[in-house]
C-alpha positions, 0 to 999 in steps of 0.5 A, a space after each residue: 156199770 156206769 161207775 166202772 163195774 163190769 157185767 161179771 161184777 153186777 151178775 155176782 153182786 145180784 146172785 150173792 144177794 139172792 144166795 144169802 136170802 135163799 140160804 136164810 130162808 132155807 135155814 129158817 124153813 128147816 128150823 120151823 119144820 123141825 119145830 112142828 115135827 109132830 104136826 107134820 107127822 100127823 098130816 103126811 102119809 107114807 113119809 116121816 116128817 123128818 125124812 132126810 131124802 124128802 127134805 133134801 129134795 125139797 131144799 134142792 128144788 127150792 134153791 134151784 128155783 130161787 137161783 133161776 129166778 135171780 139169775 135170768 133178771 140179773 143176766 138181763 140187767 148186765 146187757 142194759 147199756 148204762 147210758 140208756 139206763 141213765 138217760 131213762 132216769 
């Protein structure tokens, strides 16, 4: 922001980085869970290991948590005065 970025630009930057990390982690987690499908099937009761509804709910919940965990600090960072931040360093 001290070099001319707007608060919206900073917010978009942080959220985009968090979204990339969230998507990468989600894809990796789904691939690993599909790879160990047999093991998961023996541990779960009443739910198939590849149940699309349960998987979708888990992915949506974790994505919502990741978005919240990145949005709140990003919004707080946009409210910091650049002069105060530069003087702190």
